[in-house]
TORVEX-687070 format. One line per field, with one value per residue (C-alpha): z, y, x. Coordinates in Angstrom, 1 decimal, padded with zeros to 4 digits. Each point is the difference from the previous one (the first is absolute). Example, Ala and Ser with C-alpha at 12.3 -4.5 7.8 and 13.67 -1.06 7.14 Angstrom:
# residues 2
w c(007.8 | -000.7)
v c(-004.5 | 003.4)
u c(012.3 | 001.4)
//
This chain:
# residues 330
w c(003.0 | -001.9 | -003.1 | -002.7 | -002.9 | -001.5 | -003.4 | -000.3 | -003.3 | -000.7 | -001.7 | -003.2 | -000.3 | -002.3 | 002.7 | 002.7 | -001.7 | 000.1 | 003.6 | 001.3 | -001.3 | 002.0 | 003.2 | -000.4 | 000.0 | 002.8 | 002.5 | 000.4 | 001.6 | -002.1 | -002.8 | -000.1 | -002.9 | 000.9 | -001.9 | 002.3 | -002.5 | -003.8 | -001.0 | -001.2 | 001.0 | 002.4 | -001.5 | -003.3 | 002.1 | 002.3 | -002.9 | -001.6 | 003.4 | 000.3 | -003.3 | 001.1 | 003.5 | 001.9 | 003.7 | 001.0 | 001.2 | -002.2 | 001.7 | -001.6 | 001.9 | -001.2 | 001.5 | 001.0 | -002.3 | -003.6 | -000.2 | 001.6 | 002.1 | -002.7 | -002.5 | 002.5 | 001.0 | -003.7 | -000.5 | 003.0 | -001.0 | -003.5 | 001.3 | 002.3 | -003.0 | -001.4 | 003.4 | 002.3 | 003.6 | -000.6 | -000.4 | 002.6 | 000.1 | 002.1 | -000.1 | 000.6 | 000.8 | -003.0 | 000.3 | -001.3 | -002.2 | -002.3 | 001.0 | -000.3 | -003.4 | -001.2 | 001.2 | 003.1 | 003.2 | 002.9 | 002.7 | 003.4 | -001.0 | 003.3 | -000.7 | -003.7 | 000.4 | 002.6 | -002.1 | -003.2 | 001.8 | 001.3 | -003.4 | -001.8 | 002.5 | -000.5 | -003.8 | 000.3 | 002.3 | -002.4 | 002.1 | -002.5 | 002.5 | -000.8 | 002.2 | 000.9 | 002.0 | 000.4 | -002.5 | -001.9 | -001.6 | -001.9 | -001.5 | 000.4 | -002.5 | 000.1 | -001.7 | -002.8 | 001.3 | 003.8 | 001.2 | 002.2 | 002.6 | 000.0 | -000.7 | 003.2 | 000.4 | 001.7 | 000.6 | -000.6 | 003.3 | 000.3 | 002.8 | 002.9 | -001.9 | -002.5 | 002.7 | 002.0 | -003.1 | -000.9 | 003.4 | -000.1 | -003.5 | -001.9 | 000.0 | 000.6 | -000.2 | -002.5 | 001.8 | -002.3 | -000.9 | 001.7 | 003.4 | 002.7 | 002.0 | 003.0 | -002.2 | -001.4 | 003.6 | 000.9 | -003.0 | 000.8 | 003.5 | -001.5 | -002.4 | 002.9 | 001.9 | -003.1 | -000.3 | 003.7 | -000.4 | -002.5 | 002.0 | -002.7 | 000.3 | -000.1 | -001.0 | -003.2 | -000.9 | -002.6 | 000.6 | -003.0 | 000.0 | -003.1 | 000.2 | -002.7 | -000.6 | -001.6 | -000.4 | -001.4 | 000.7 | 000.7 | 003.0 | -000.8 | -003.4 | 001.7 | 002.5 | -002.8 | -001.8 | 003.2 | 000.4 | -003.4 | 000.6 | 003.4 | -001.2 | -002.7 | 002.1 | 003.0 | -002.2 | -001.9 | 002.2 | 003.2 | 001.7 | -000.6 | 001.4 | 003.1 | 000.6 | -000.5 | 003.2 | -001.7 | 001.4 | -001.7 | -000.9 | -001.9 | -001.8 | -001.0 | -001.2 | -002.1 | -001.6 | -000.7 | -001.9 | -001.7 | -001.2 | -001.3 | -001.0 | -001.5 | 000.7 | -002.6 | 000.8 | 000.4 | 002.7 | 001.9 | -000.1 | 001.4 | 003.0 | 001.0 | 002.7 | 002.0 | 000.3 | 002.1 | 000.2 | 003.3 | -001.5 | -002.9 | 002.4 | 002.2 | -002.7 | -002.5 | -000.6 | -001.8 | -000.2 | -001.1 | -000.3 | 003.5 | 001.5 | -001.7 | 001.1 | 003.6 | 000.0 | -001.3 | 003.3 | 001.8 | -001.4 | 000.9 | 003.5 | 000.1 | -000.7 | -003.8 | -001.2 | -003.2 | -002.0 | -003.4 | -001.9 | -002.4 | -002.0 | -000.3 | -001.7 | -003.5 | 000.4 | 000.9 | -000.8 | 002.0 | 003.0 | -000.3 | 000.2 | 002.8 | 002.2 | -000.9 | 002.8 | 001.9 | -002.2 | -003.2 | -001.3 | -003.0)
v c(-005.2 | 000.3 | 002.2 | 001.5 | 002.4 | 003.2 | 001.7 | 003.7 | 001.7 | -002.0 | -002.2 | -000.1 | -002.5 | -002.5 | -000.3 | -000.2 | -003.1 | -001.7 | 001.0 | -001.1 | -003.5 | 000.1 | 001.3 | -002.8 | -002.6 | 001.6 | -000.3 | 003.6 | 000.2 | 002.8 | 002.3 | 003.4 | 002.3 | 003.7 | 002.3 | 002.9 | 002.1 | 000.5 | -002.6 | -003.1 | -001.5 | -002.9 | -002.2 | -000.5 | -000.8 | -002.5 | -001.8 | -000.5 | -001.1 | -002.6 | -001.5 | -000.4 | -001.3 | -002.9 | 000.6 | 003.6 | 002.2 | 003.0 | 003.3 | 003.2 | 003.1 | 002.6 | 002.8 | 000.5 | 002.9 | -000.8 | -003.2 | -000.3 | -003.1 | -001.7 | 000.3 | -001.0 | -003.1 | -001.0 | 000.6 | -002.2 | -002.7 | -000.1 | -000.3 | -002.8 | -002.0 | 000.2 | -000.8 | -001.7 | 000.8 | 002.0 | 003.6 | 002.7 | 003.8 | 002.8 | 003.3 | 003.4 | 003.3 | 001.5 | 003.2 | 003.5 | 001.6 | -003.0 | -000.5 | 003.7 | 000.1 | -002.7 | 002.1 | -002.2 | 001.9 | -002.3 | 000.7 | -001.7 | -002.7 | -002.0 | -000.4 | -000.6 | -002.8 | -001.8 | 000.2 | -001.0 | -003.1 | -001.0 | 000.4 | -001.9 | -002.9 | -000.3 | -000.3 | -002.5 | -002.2 | -000.2 | 002.3 | 001.8 | 002.6 | 003.6 | 002.1 | 003.5 | 001.8 | 003.6 | 000.0 | -003.3 | -001.3 | -003.2 | -000.9 | -003.7 | -002.8 | -003.3 | -000.8 | -002.4 | -002.0 | 000.1 | -001.3 | -003.2 | 001.8 | 003.8 | 001.7 | 001.5 | 003.8 | 001.8 | 003.8 | 001.8 | 001.5 | 003.1 | 001.8 | -000.7 | 000.5 | -002.7 | -002.3 | 000.3 | -000.5 | -003.1 | -001.5 | 000.7 | -001.1 | -001.6 | -003.4 | 001.6 | 003.0 | 000.5 | 002.2 | 002.6 | 000.5 | 002.6 | -000.8 | -000.5 | -003.2 | 002.0 | 001.8 | -003.4 | -001.3 | 003.0 | -000.5 | -003.7 | 000.9 | 002.3 | -002.7 | -002.5 | 002.3 | 000.2 | -003.8 | -000.3 | 002.6 | -002.3 | -003.2 | -001.4 | -002.2 | 001.7 | -003.3 | 000.0 | 003.6 | 000.2 | 002.4 | 000.3 | 002.8 | 001.8 | 000.6 | 001.8 | -001.8 | 001.4 | -002.7 | 000.3 | -001.6 | 003.6 | 001.1 | 003.7 | -000.5 | -001.6 | 002.8 | 002.6 | -001.7 | 000.1 | 003.7 | 000.7 | -002.0 | 001.6 | 003.5 | -000.4 | -001.7 | 002.2 | 003.1 | -001.1 | -002.1 | 001.7 | -003.3 | -001.5 | 003.2 | -000.2 | -003.7 | 000.4 | 002.0 | 002.4 | 003.6 | 002.4 | 002.3 | -002.9 | -000.9 | 003.6 | 000.4 | -003.1 | 001.3 | 003.3 | -001.6 | -002.9 | 002.0 | -001.4 | -003.6 | -001.8 | 002.2 | 000.0 | -002.2 | 003.0 | 001.5 | -003.3 | -000.2 | 003.5 | -001.1 | -003.1 | 001.7 | 000.3 | -003.8 | -001.7 | -003.6 | -000.5 | 001.2 | -002.5 | -002.9 | 000.9 | 000.3 | -002.7 | -002.6 | 000.9 | -001.9 | -003.4 | -003.1 | -001.1 | 003.4 | 000.2 | -003.4 | 000.7 | 003.4 | -001.3 | -001.8 | 003.3 | 000.3 | -003.6 | 000.7 | 003.0 | -002.2 | -000.4 | -003.4 | 000.1 | 002.4 | 001.3 | 000.9 | 003.0 | 000.0 | 003.3 | -001.0 | -001.5 | -003.7 | -001.1 | -003.7 | 000.0 | 001.6 | -002.6 | -002.8 | 001.5 | 000.7 | -003.1 | -001.9 | -002.4 | -002.9 | 001.4 | 002.3 | -001.2)
u c(021.1 | -003.3 | 000.7 | -002.2 | 000.8 | -001.4 | 000.6 | -000.5 | 001.0 | 003.2 | 001.0 | -002.1 | -002.8 | 001.8 | 002.8 | -002.6 | -001.5 | 003.3 | 000.6 | -003.4 | 000.8 | 003.2 | -001.8 | -002.6 | 002.8 | 002.0 | -002.8 | -001.2 | -003.4 | -001.7 | 000.9 | -001.7 | -000.4 | -000.6 | -002.3 | -000.2 | 001.9 | -000.5 | 002.5 | -001.9 | -003.3 | 000.2 | -002.7 | 002.0 | 003.1 | -001.7 | -001.7 | 003.4 | 001.5 | -002.8 | 001.0 | 003.6 | -000.4 | -001.6 | 000.5 | 000.8 | -002.8 | -000.9 | -000.6 | -001.5 | 001.0 | -002.6 | -002.1 | -003.6 | -000.7 | 000.7 | -002.1 | -003.4 | -000.7 | -002.0 | 002.8 | 002.6 | -002.0 | -000.3 | 003.7 | 001.0 | -002.5 | 001.4 | 003.5 | -001.1 | -001.2 | 003.6 | 001.7 | -002.6 | 000.5 | 003.2 | -001.4 | -000.1 | -000.3 | 001.5 | -001.7 | 001.6 | -001.7 | 001.9 | 002.0 | 000.2 | 001.0 | -000.5 | -003.6 | -000.8 | 001.7 | -002.4 | -003.0 | -000.6 | -001.0 | 000.6 | -002.5 | -000.4 | 002.6 | -000.5 | -003.7 | 000.6 | 002.5 | -002.1 | -003.2 | 001.9 | 001.5 | -003.4 | -001.7 | 002.8 | -000.2 | -003.7 | 000.4 | 002.9 | -002.0 | -002.9 | -002.3 | -002.3 | -001.3 | 000.8 | 002.2 | -001.0 | 002.7 | 000.8 | 002.8 | -000.4 | -003.1 | -000.7 | -003.4 | 000.5 | 000.4 | 001.7 | 003.4 | -000.5 | 002.9 | 000.4 | 003.4 | -000.4 | 002.1 | -000.2 | 003.4 | 001.5 | -000.2 | 002.8 | 000.4 | 003.3 | 001.0 | 002.2 | -001.8 | -002.4 | -003.2 | 000.7 | 001.3 | -003.2 | -002.1 | 001.9 | -000.5 | -003.7 | -001.0 | 002.9 | 001.7 | 003.4 | 002.2 | 002.7 | 002.5 | 001.4 | 003.6 | 002.2 | -001.4 | 002.7 | -000.5 | -001.3 | -002.5 | -001.2 | -000.4 | -002.2 | -002.2 | -000.4 | -001.2 | -002.6 | -001.1 | -000.1 | -002.4 | -002.2 | -000.1 | -000.9 | -002.8 | -001.7 | 000.6 | 002.3 | 003.0 | 003.5 | 001.7 | -002.2 | 000.9 | 002.8 | 002.9 | 002.3 | 002.6 | 001.3 | 003.8 | 002.0 | 003.3 | 003.1 | 002.6 | 003.5 | 003.4 | 001.1 | -002.0 | 000.6 | -001.6 | -003.0 | -000.3 | 000.1 | -002.8 | -002.0 | 000.6 | -001.3 | -003.2 | -000.6 | 000.6 | -002.7 | -002.6 | 000.3 | -000.1 | -003.1 | -002.2 | -001.3 | -001.1 | 003.5 | 001.7 | -002.2 | 000.6 | 003.8 | 000.4 | 002.4 | 000.0 | -002.4 | 002.9 | 001.7 | -003.3 | -000.6 | 003.6 | -000.4 | -003.2 | 001.6 | 002.9 | -001.6 | -003.1 | -003.3 | -000.6 | 001.8 | 003.1 | 002.8 | 003.1 | 002.3 | -002.2 | -000.2 | 003.8 | 000.3 | -002.1 | 001.9 | 002.0 | -003.2 | -000.2 | 002.7 | 001.0 | -001.8 | -003.3 | 000.4 | 000.7 | -002.9 | -002.7 | 001.2 | 002.7 | 003.2 | 003.3 | 001.5 | -002.1 | 000.9 | -000.7 | -003.3 | -001.2 | 000.9 | -001.6 | -003.4 | -000.5 | -000.5 | -003.5 | -000.9 | 001.2 | -002.3 | -003.0 | -000.3 | -001.0 | 002.1 | 002.2 | -001.0 | 003.2 | 000.0 | 003.2 | 001.7 | 003.2 | 000.4 | 000.9 | -003.5 | 000.6 | 003.2 | -001.9 | -002.8 | 002.5 | 002.1 | -003.0 | -002.1 | -001.7 | 002.3 | 001.1 | -001.4 | 002.8 | 002.0)
//
């Protein structure tokens, strides 16, 4: 099983630096840092990761609105100097209310993400021609240090629009968390159609899948951690709610109880009765180490090329060892 890793807001950066060294030694393919929320910037994190690792690929999961293509290209080229050939980026379409709270008005996101990806690719390949799209413009200019091999660009896929865009213009799709296996398979079919429409090769198109993992020797504790996470995400992120397949009545009830982002813990606890064990097991992985490892294969069976583990429970090092690629755990 090909496995990667992603850090959201936890644990703190000093502990992440110790953990990324462990992941590098355990044979994980890629480690992502996520900066789609106001937690910490990913560039600082990946620069630190580069100094602690020698093999693992380094992925920046960002968005296409808070950095223009020129700055993003310069960022990726700088990181590539620290970790040659190991840097890649996954771009999201961002989400409200966080984007709106930052004064960002997301218009025509399908057009914007396609144009952004094309402009970024030009810059990373050393093409100094400008780009004049409907939503994205770049006046041209050549990076002072062009990576020998351009970092790969993936799009974060939660719905059909991003899956189609990824197939048409990106090097791969990073399938978002909280997608049931059948939902992931549907998005991959949409991406495949996009790849075919541009006469590209499907076997060269990357298909990593984010899976949230709650692991505990006590399966009930793991399931409870999964309920808390799902209640918060479904209540606050419309694209996650839509992809989850939960009934609209359940989604609305969750929003009514949890309230606006980020939702105080006591409100989240009051909403847990709306998330049952079956929903947790369908949208993420929760259970003992053995149960978690077995369940991860469901997304590979659906067509994903690798699983990107997002730890939900606290013993991250223990989880990394327990799930490590075959023959690497210790």
